[in-house]
N, C-alpha and C positions, 0 to 999 in steps of 0.2 A: 246884751246883744246876742242873737243867735249866732252860733259858729258851726260850719260844716267842714268835715275833712274830706277831700276827693282824691282818692288814689289814681294814679294814671290820668291825671288832669291835662298833661301836655299830649295825651293820646287823641285819636280822632273823635271818639264819642265824648271823651273827657272835657275837651275844650268847648264843646257845644253845650255841656252841662254847665260849665262855668258861666258861659254867656247868658244862659237861661237864668241862672240864680242871680247874676249881676243885674240883669234887666228887671226881673219880677219880684225881687226881694231886697231887704236891707241887710241880709246876713253877711257875716264875715266868711271869707273862703280861705282855707289852707289847703294847698295842693302839695301831694306827696309823689315825687316821681324820681326814677333813676335815669331817664333819658337814654333809653336803647334805640334800636331800630324803629320802634313804634311811636317813641315819644319825640316831640318836636316843640322846643319853646317858641318858634316862630308863630305856631299856632295861637298860643296864649297871647303873645305880644299883639297879634292883629286884633284879638278880641279885646284885650284890656286897654289898648291905645284908642280904641274907639269910644270907651266908656267915659262918661263925664269924669272930670278930675278928681271929684270927691269920692267917686266910687272905685277909682283905681287903687286907693289905699286899703280897700276892703280885701284885697288878694295878697296873700303870702305864699311864697313858693319854697318848699323844704325839699332837699334832696335826700333820698335814702333808697337803698335796695331791700325790698321786703324779704329776700332770702335770709336776711339777718333780722334778729329781734330789734324792736325799737327801744334803743337804750335810753338812759335818763335825758341825755342831751337832745336826742331826737324828739322825745316827749315834750321837754320844756319849750323847743322851737314851735311845736304844733300848739301847745297851749290847751285851754279847755275847749272841748267841742260837743255839740249837741247831737250832730248827726254824722255818720260815716257812710260814704257812698264808695263801695270798693269795685272800682272799674279796671285797676291795674292787672294785667294778664298777658301771658303769651297768646297769641291768637292765630297764628299762621299754620294752617293744617299741615302743609308740605314741611315745614321746618319741624312740627311735632313728630312726623313720621320718620324724619332724619335724626332728631335728637329727642327722643321721648323724655329721657331724665331731665332735660332742661326744663320741660313743661311741668313735670312733677315738682321741681323746685319752685318754679314761679307761681304756679297755679294752686298747688296744695300747700306746700311749705310757706309760701308767702301769705297765704290766706290764714293759716294758723297762727302766724307770728302777728298778723293784724287783729285777729280775734283775742289773741292773749293781751294785746294792749287795750283792746275794748273792755276787757274784763276789769281793767283799773279805772274805768270811768263810771263811777256810781249814778251820774245824771244822764247817761246817754239815753236819747230818746228813740233812735232808730239805727240799726246797722244794715244797709242794704247791700247784699250780694248780687252782683250783676252777672247772670249766667246766659246761657246760649240755648237755641233750639236743637243744636246738635246733640244735646245730652239724650234726646228722645231717640235719636237714630233716623233712618230713612223712613219717609212717610209715603207708603205706596197707595195708588189709587187716589181717592178723595179723603183719606185720614188728615184730621187736624188734631194735634195732641193737645189734651187739657192739661192744666197745671200739675196734677198729681198723677199723671199716667206714669207707668213703669219706664225706667230709663233703659237705653240700649246703645251705648256709646260705640262707635265704630272706628274711632281713631284715637291716638294719644291725646290730642287737644281736647276733644269732647270728654274722654275719660277723666282728664285731669280737672276739667271744669265740674263734672259730676262729683268728683271726690272733694273739691273745694267746697261745693255747695252742701255736701253731706256733712262736712266738718262745721259749716256754719249752723246747719240744723242741730247738729249734736251739741254745739256750744250753747244754742238756746235752751235746749232740754236739760243740759247738765249745769249750766252757769247762770240761766236765766237772762241771757243777752237778748235784747229785742230785736230779732233778725226777721227780715223779709227778703224773699228771693224774686228776682225779676228775670224772666226769659225774654230774650228778644231774637227776632229773625235777622235777615241780612240788612245791615245798616248802610245807608249810602249818605252822601252829602258833601258839603265844601270841606276842601283840605283832607281828603281821604287819601291814603297811601296809594300812589299811581299804579301799583301792581293789582289792585282790586279791580274787579270786573267792570264797573261802571266807568271810573275814571280812565281805565285802560281802553275801553270801548270808545269813549269820547275822544281820546288821543288818536286812536288808530283810524277812526273815521275821519277825523280832520286831516290826517296824513295819508289818506287813500291806501291804508294798509288793510291786510285780511284780519278779520276777527274770528278767533277759534270760538265756536259755540259748542259747549258740553251737550251730549246727546246720549241716548240709550245705545245698546249694542247693534240694534237695527238701524242705527243712524237716521231715524225717523222722528224720534220724540226728544225735543230739547229738555234740558234740565230747567227746573222752574223754582222759583222762591216768592215769598210774600216779602217784597222790599219795604223797608221802613226808613223814613228820613231821620237823621240824627237829631234834628230839631224837635221832631215828634218824640223820640226817645227820651230827650232831655225834659220836654214838657211832661211826659208821662212819670218819669222819676220824681220830678217836683210835686206832681199830683199826688203820687203815692206817699212821699213824705208828709205831706200836709193832711192826709186822709186820716180819719178816725178809724184806726183798724178794729176797735172794739165792736164796730157795727158790721164787720165782714165775718160771715160765718165760716168755720173751719170745716173740712170735708168729714173729720172724725174727732171724737172726743180726745183721743190720745195724741192727735197732731197738733202742735203749738204754733207752727211756723207757717206764715202766709206766703203763698207763692202767686205770682201774677205774670201773665203773658202780654208782652207789648208787641202788637201785630199791626202790620201795615194795612192799608185799605183793601187791597186786592192781590191776588196771585198773578204772576206774569212770567211767561217762559222767556229764557234768555235770548231767543232768536226774535221774539216780539219786541223785547226791550231794546235790543240792538237796532232793530228797524226804526224804533221810536226815536232813538238817539241820533240816527242818520238823518231821519226826516227833519228833526229840529235843526240840523245843520244845512239842510237843503242838498244832501249829499246821497249817492247811492251806496248801499251797504254791500262791501265786499266780505264775503264770510265763507267758512267751511265747518260743516258739522264734525266734531271729534268724539270718538267714544272714549272719553276721558274716565268715566265712571268704572268700566269694566278693567281698563288697563291699569288703574291706578287704585290699588286696594286703600280703604279708608276715606274715599271720596264718594259722597252720595248724590243721587240724581235729583232728589226732591226732599225739602223739609217743609214742615207745615205746623203752624200752632193754631189753637182756637182762641180767639181774641174776646169771647163773649163776656167773661167775667169782668174785664176792664170797661166793656161797653155799658154793662149794666150798672157799674159803679158810677158812670158818667163821663168816661174819657174816650175820645176817638182821635185818630190821626187825621191829618189833613190829606186832601186828594193825591194819590201818587202822581198822576199825570202832570199836575201843576208843579209838584215838588221836583220832578224830572226836568220839566221845561226850564224852571228857574236855575237849577243846577247846571244844566248844558250852557245857558246864556253866561252864568257866572264863570264857569270854566274857561270858556273862550275868552273871557276878559281878564282872566287870571292863570294864564297858561303856565306858569311856573309850578303850580300845584298838580299839573297833569303830566309833567315831563319825567 
């Protein structure tokens, strides 16, 4: 029986990946979590409780903080695994600016400890390191970064993710661990932390509160992102794990590690997004433009990735508008997740 280890499975993206694998495979799932402010077992409970009884036994939860090496007891609890999906990470930019060393420990040291564990698995088929668009830095104009473009991290969070990514690449080159890298843009969906822009916007519109929209210093151009739903990210991850990587060309002979951008259907600025959310609720949008970018170093106005590579391989996300509509309706029925 195929087995997959998912770090950070109680997190926002992680629990959607668990749901995807439960629904579309017969694999056994081992989750590895420490349950900090990002992790929430209620997410996993909602997913697992809806699964057929025979599928619930396919999920095992192991508690461990990756800042420490995986000792023999933890390794025995995990058992044999064929795939590792490394999603666990500190991911709050504001917190990384206040506590940079915390992110070095979580995203660099934690990744190396997991890679050292992966070295003990002779039959490991794939180690996926889940990275971020922010490693490339701000994307001015119409720039869309390709997978192997140069990195330009602008805050401790993105720098720590880039460092973890480089360690994963180094372990492939040095120890021949089968690593692939996935970059994703702003992910949204059910059960996201309520401080994130989309659930926060849904809540503030519902409560007739003012929504802050980040803009440039002229207060005329809102920040923009290519939002992608967590279900699409989970679908892309499973797509990549099942894909025959020997058929994917590498950009240079000396590069061993495959990298992939998981990108949403379209770019949307945050003012248009907030208006869409208000329209879905049949309410007026109350907002103000805020020059957050200039006043807060480390925050970028626009990020953008090129999703051509995945599209040519046969993967595309679902339409953004449909995903947003479904999320707003779900959130209004499940208000505890946006409070």
